C-alpha positions as CSV (number, residue, x, y, z in Angstrom):
1,M,-29.4,-100.5,6.7
2,N,-32.3,-100.6,4.2
3,A,-34.5,-98.6,6.5
4,V,-31.7,-96.0,7.0
5,S,-31.1,-95.8,3.3
6,A,-34.8,-95.5,2.5
7,T,-35.1,-92.5,4.8
8,A,-31.9,-90.8,3.7
9,P,-32.4,-87.4,2.0
10,L,-32.2,-87.3,-1.8
11,P,-29.4,-85.2,-3.4
12,V,-30.1,-81.5,-3.8
13,D,-29.7,-81.8,-7.6
14,T,-32.3,-84.5,-7.8
15,L,-34.8,-82.4,-5.8
16,Y,-34.4,-79.0,-7.5
17,R,-33.2,-79.7,-11.0
18,P,-36.7,-80.0,-12.5
19,R,-37.9,-76.8,-10.8
20,L,-34.8,-74.9,-11.8
21,A,-35.2,-75.9,-15.4
22,R,-38.9,-74.9,-15.3
23,R,-38.0,-71.6,-13.8
24,R,-35.4,-70.9,-16.4
25,I,-37.9,-71.7,-19.2
26,L,-40.6,-69.5,-17.6
27,G,-38.0,-66.7,-17.0
28,R,-36.9,-66.8,-20.6
29,L,-40.5,-66.9,-21.8
30,F,-41.4,-63.9,-19.6
31,A,-38.4,-61.9,-20.9
32,A,-39.4,-62.7,-24.5
33,V,-42.9,-61.5,-23.9
34,C,-41.7,-58.3,-22.2
35,L,-39.3,-57.7,-25.2
36,V,-42.1,-58.3,-27.7
37,L,-44.5,-55.9,-25.9
38,T,-41.8,-53.3,-25.5
39,L,-40.9,-53.5,-29.2
40,A,-44.6,-53.3,-30.1
41,G,-45.1,-50.2,-28.0
42,L,-42.0,-48.6,-29.6
43,G,-43.2,-49.6,-33.0
44,F,-46.6,-48.0,-32.5
45,L,-44.9,-44.8,-31.2
46,A,-42.6,-44.7,-34.2
47,V,-45.5,-45.1,-36.6
48,L,-47.4,-42.3,-34.8
49,L,-44.4,-40.0,-34.9
50,V,-43.8,-40.6,-38.5
51,Q,-47.4,-39.9,-39.4
52,I,-47.3,-36.7,-37.3
53,V,-44.1,-35.5,-39.0
54,Q,-45.4,-36.3,-42.5
55,A,-48.6,-34.4,-41.8
56,G,-47.2,-31.3,-40.1
57,W,-43.6,-30.8,-41.3
58,D,-44.6,-28.7,-44.3
59,R,-46.5,-26.3,-42.0
60,L,-43.6,-26.0,-39.6
61,D,-41.4,-22.9,-40.1
62,L,-40.4,-19.8,-38.2
63,A,-43.5,-17.9,-39.3
64,F,-45.7,-20.7,-37.8
65,L,-44.1,-20.0,-34.4
66,Q,-44.6,-16.2,-34.8
67,R,-48.1,-16.0,-36.1
68,L,-51.3,-16.1,-34.0
69,P,-54.0,-18.8,-34.6
70,S,-56.7,-17.9,-37.1
71,F,-59.8,-19.8,-38.0
72,M,-60.8,-17.4,-40.8
73,N,-57.5,-17.9,-42.6
74,P,-56.0,-21.1,-41.3
75,E,-53.2,-21.2,-43.9
76,R,-51.6,-18.2,-42.1
77,G,-52.3,-19.5,-38.6
78,G,-49.6,-20.2,-36.0
79,V,-49.0,-21.1,-32.4
80,R,-47.5,-17.9,-31.0
81,S,-50.1,-17.5,-28.2
82,A,-50.2,-21.2,-27.4
83,L,-46.4,-21.6,-27.4
84,W,-45.8,-18.6,-25.1
85,G,-48.8,-19.6,-22.9
86,S,-47.1,-23.0,-22.4
87,I,-43.8,-21.4,-21.6
88,W,-45.3,-19.1,-19.0
89,L,-47.2,-22.0,-17.5
90,L,-44.1,-24.1,-17.4
91,A,-42.1,-21.3,-15.8
92,T,-44.8,-20.6,-13.2
93,T,-45.2,-24.3,-12.4
94,T,-41.5,-25.0,-12.1
95,L,-40.7,-21.9,-9.9
96,T,-43.6,-22.8,-7.6
97,A,-43.5,-26.6,-7.4
98,V,-39.8,-27.4,-7.3
99,P,-38.8,-25.2,-4.3
100,L,-41.9,-26.3,-2.3
101,G,-41.5,-30.0,-3.3
102,V,-37.8,-30.2,-2.5
103,S,-38.2,-28.3,0.8
104,A,-41.0,-30.5,1.9
105,A,-39.0,-33.6,1.0
106,V,-35.9,-32.3,3.0
107,Y,-38.1,-31.6,6.0
108,L,-39.9,-35.0,5.9
109,Q,-36.7,-37.0,5.3
110,E,-34.1,-35.1,7.4
111,Y,-35.9,-33.2,10.1
112,A,-39.3,-34.8,10.9
113,R,-39.3,-37.4,13.5
114,P,-41.1,-40.7,12.8
115,S,-44.6,-40.5,14.1
116,R,-48.2,-41.2,13.2
117,L,-48.5,-37.7,11.8
118,T,-45.5,-38.2,9.4
119,R,-46.7,-41.6,8.3
120,F,-50.1,-40.1,7.7
121,I,-48.5,-37.3,5.6
122,H,-46.5,-39.8,3.6
123,L,-49.6,-41.9,2.9
124,N,-51.6,-38.9,1.7
125,I,-48.7,-37.6,-0.5
126,A,-48.6,-41.1,-2.2
127,N,-52.3,-41.0,-2.6
128,L,-52.3,-37.5,-4.1
129,A,-49.8,-38.6,-6.8
130,C,-52.5,-41.0,-8.1
131,V,-55.4,-38.5,-8.2
132,P,-56.7,-37.8,-11.8
133,S,-55.5,-34.5,-13.2
134,V,-59.0,-33.1,-13.7
135,V,-59.6,-33.2,-10.0
136,Y,-56.7,-30.8,-9.6
137,G,-58.3,-28.6,-12.2
138,I,-61.5,-28.5,-10.1
139,L,-59.5,-27.7,-7.0
140,G,-57.6,-24.9,-8.9
141,L,-60.9,-23.5,-10.1
142,A,-62.3,-23.4,-6.6
143,V,-59.2,-22.1,-4.8
144,F,-57.2,-20.0,-7.2
145,V,-59.9,-18.7,-9.6
146,R,-62.8,-18.1,-7.2
147,W,-61.5,-18.0,-3.7
148,M,-58.2,-16.2,-4.3
149,V,-59.8,-14.2,-7.2
150,L,-56.9,-14.8,-9.6
151,D,-59.4,-15.0,-12.4
152,R,-58.7,-17.4,-15.3
153,S,-55.1,-16.3,-15.7
154,V,-51.7,-17.7,-16.3
155,L,-50.9,-17.6,-12.6
156,A,-54.0,-19.6,-11.7
157,G,-53.1,-22.2,-14.4
158,G,-49.5,-22.4,-13.2
159,L,-50.4,-22.9,-9.6
160,T,-52.9,-25.6,-10.5
161,L,-50.3,-27.5,-12.4
162,A,-47.9,-27.0,-9.5
163,L,-50.4,-28.8,-7.3
164,L,-50.6,-31.5,-9.8
165,V,-46.8,-32.2,-9.9
166,L,-46.0,-31.4,-6.3
167,P,-46.7,-34.9,-4.9
168,V,-44.5,-36.5,-7.6
169,I,-41.6,-34.1,-6.8
170,I,-41.9,-34.8,-3.1
171,I,-41.8,-38.5,-3.5
172,A,-38.9,-38.5,-5.9
173,A,-36.9,-36.1,-3.8
174,R,-37.5,-38.2,-0.6
175,E,-36.4,-41.3,-2.4
176,A,-33.3,-39.6,-3.6
177,L,-32.5,-38.2,-0.2
178,A,-33.1,-41.6,1.4
179,A,-30.6,-43.2,-1.0
180,V,-27.7,-41.1,0.3
181,P,-25.6,-43.3,2.5
182,E,-25.9,-42.7,6.3
183,S,-22.1,-42.8,6.5
184,I,-21.9,-39.4,4.7
185,R,-24.2,-37.8,7.4
186,H,-22.3,-39.5,10.3
187,A,-18.9,-38.3,8.9
188,A,-20.1,-34.7,8.7
189,F,-21.7,-34.8,12.1
190,A,-18.4,-36.2,13.5
191,L,-16.6,-33.2,12.2
192,G,-19.0,-30.8,14.0
193,A,-21.3,-29.8,11.2
194,T,-24.8,-28.8,12.0
195,R,-27.8,-30.6,10.5
196,W,-28.4,-27.8,7.9
197,Q,-24.7,-27.9,6.9
198,V,-24.9,-31.6,6.4
199,V,-28.0,-31.3,4.3
200,R,-26.8,-28.3,2.4
201,H,-23.2,-29.4,1.6
202,H,-23.4,-33.2,1.5
203,V,-26.9,-34.7,1.3
204,L,-28.5,-32.4,-1.3
205,P,-25.5,-32.5,-3.8
206,S,-25.5,-36.3,-3.6
207,A,-29.2,-36.5,-4.1
208,L,-29.5,-33.9,-6.8
209,P,-29.4,-36.4,-9.8
210,G,-32.4,-38.2,-8.4
211,I,-34.2,-35.0,-7.6
212,M,-33.6,-33.7,-11.1
213,T,-35.0,-36.9,-12.5
214,G,-38.2,-36.5,-10.5
215,V,-38.5,-32.9,-11.6
216,I,-38.0,-33.8,-15.2
217,L,-40.7,-36.5,-15.1
218,S,-43.2,-34.3,-13.2
219,V,-42.8,-31.1,-15.3
220,S,-42.9,-33.2,-18.5
221,R,-46.3,-34.5,-17.3
222,A,-47.5,-31.0,-16.5
223,I,-46.6,-29.5,-19.9
224,G,-48.7,-32.0,-21.7
225,E,-51.8,-31.8,-19.5
226,A,-54.9,-30.3,-20.9
227,A,-57.7,-31.2,-18.5
228,P,-56.6,-29.1,-15.5
229,I,-55.9,-25.9,-17.4
230,F,-59.1,-26.3,-19.4
231,V,-61.1,-26.5,-16.2
232,V,-59.2,-23.5,-14.8
233,G,-60.1,-21.4,-17.8
234,A,-57.7,-21.9,-20.7
235,V,-59.5,-21.0,-24.0
236,A,-58.9,-22.4,-27.4
237,V,-58.0,-19.2,-29.2
238,V,-56.3,-16.2,-27.6
239,P,-55.4,-13.3,-29.9
240,Y,-52.2,-12.4,-28.0
241,A,-49.3,-13.9,-26.1
242,P,-49.3,-13.3,-22.4
243,Q,-46.4,-10.9,-22.6
244,D,-48.3,-8.9,-25.3
245,R,-51.1,-7.9,-23.0
246,F,-51.9,-4.2,-22.9
247,D,-54.3,-2.2,-20.8
248,P,-57.2,-0.3,-22.3
249,A,-55.2,3.0,-22.3
250,G,-52.7,1.5,-24.7
251,G,-49.8,1.0,-22.3
252,I,-48.3,-2.1,-20.7
253,S,-50.4,-3.0,-17.7
254,G,-47.4,-3.9,-15.5
255,T,-44.4,-6.1,-15.1
256,L,-46.6,-9.0,-13.8
257,A,-49.2,-8.5,-16.6
258,P,-48.4,-11.8,-18.3
259,L,-49.3,-13.7,-15.1
260,S,-52.7,-12.0,-15.0
261,A,-53.5,-12.5,-18.7
262,R,-55.9,-14.9,-20.3
263,F,-54.0,-17.8,-21.9
264,T,-54.1,-20.9,-24.0
265,A,-51.6,-23.7,-24.2
266,L,-50.2,-26.1,-26.9
267,P,-52.3,-29.1,-25.7
268,I,-55.5,-27.0,-25.8
269,Q,-54.6,-25.5,-29.2
270,V,-53.8,-29.0,-30.7
271,F,-57.0,-30.4,-29.3
272,N,-59.1,-27.6,-30.8
273,W,-57.4,-27.9,-34.2
274,S,-57.8,-31.7,-34.3
275,G,-61.5,-31.4,-33.7
276,Q,-62.1,-29.4,-36.9
277,P,-63.2,-31.2,-40.0
278,Q,-61.0,-29.5,-42.5
279,A,-57.7,-31.2,-43.5
280,I,-55.7,-27.9,-43.0
281,F,-56.5,-27.9,-39.3
282,H,-55.2,-31.5,-38.9
283,E,-51.9,-30.4,-40.5
284,L,-51.7,-27.5,-38.1
285,A,-52.4,-29.9,-35.2
286,A,-49.6,-32.1,-36.3
287,A,-47.3,-29.1,-36.5
288,G,-48.4,-28.1,-33.1
289,I,-47.6,-31.5,-31.7
290,I,-44.1,-31.3,-33.2
291,V,-43.6,-27.9,-31.5
292,L,-44.8,-29.4,-28.2
293,L,-42.4,-32.3,-28.4
294,A,-39.6,-30.0,-29.3
295,L,-40.4,-27.8,-26.2
296,L,-40.5,-31.0,-24.0
297,L,-37.2,-32.3,-25.3
298,T,-35.5,-28.9,-24.9
299,M,-36.7,-28.7,-21.3
300,N,-35.5,-32.2,-20.6
301,A,-32.2,-31.6,-22.3
302,V,-31.6,-28.5,-20.1
303,A,-32.4,-30.4,-16.9
304,I,-30.2,-33.4,-17.9
305,G,-27.4,-30.9,-18.7
306,I,-27.7,-29.4,-15.2
307,R,-27.6,-32.8,-13.6
308,T,-24.6,-33.9,-15.7
309,W,-22.8,-30.7,-14.8
310,Q,-23.4,-31.2,-11.1
311,L,-22.1,-34.8,-11.3
312,R,-18.9,-33.6,-12.9
313,N,-18.2,-30.6,-10.7
314,K,-19.6,-32.1,-7.4
315,T,-20.7,-28.6,-6.4
316,W,-24.1,-27.3,-5.3
């Protein structure tokens, strides 16, 4: 009996109570560290935003948005050319990258059969999402500016940024499509729907919130990038907005003239102002940062509104 009792297993509580207590302590400690680091990051961000607002708020008015930048008379300088350059870049990037990215994700997730080729494509898309942005600027300079002879224009800059955000959109759209339950597809197929009808009327509407989230994140990254468009050819000071471009004869050079115009953008303008020694340029840079944040928040609000409307109406 003594031998049997000596080899009998110990109670579960006796075996795991010390480990569970230790895990609970470590879990609470890890959660506390994460909370402190999160609050520290938010605190630094809040301090930075307060300093920017204090430095640039007095310079921010409607005239600041309507005036062109000036280094001879900085008190009367503005961000008209940089603001409209960013808007044209944003529109070109979105109209190029979103259809291509979503279409590629739909094909890879819904139509492409699993094979070595598709796995190779998935791996390379994931790798491209981690490539530094300046590499895309070099690629845009070689392909769009020199090979396609688009010159250092808005179109070349927008296509370069589209390449930058395309992998992120594809990955986010694929994950959103993969999250749609298979039962929805099977039910539609059982009723005689074709694959395109299933994708068009059931899968895409269900995946749209996730797709919009990926679009918001990727385009938000593009609007704040300076390195790619600087390599492509964005200049610090442009004496006109893209839509103000005229030909030498004095007339508008065409409907697509803004896409072929030289351009600057808010990140380039802010970087240029912040590098000047005079205090007035630092105030202008702070005001430019506020405008850039407002443009970013406005774009995100529109995208979130579209996503919320789709969730409420359940229509494509």
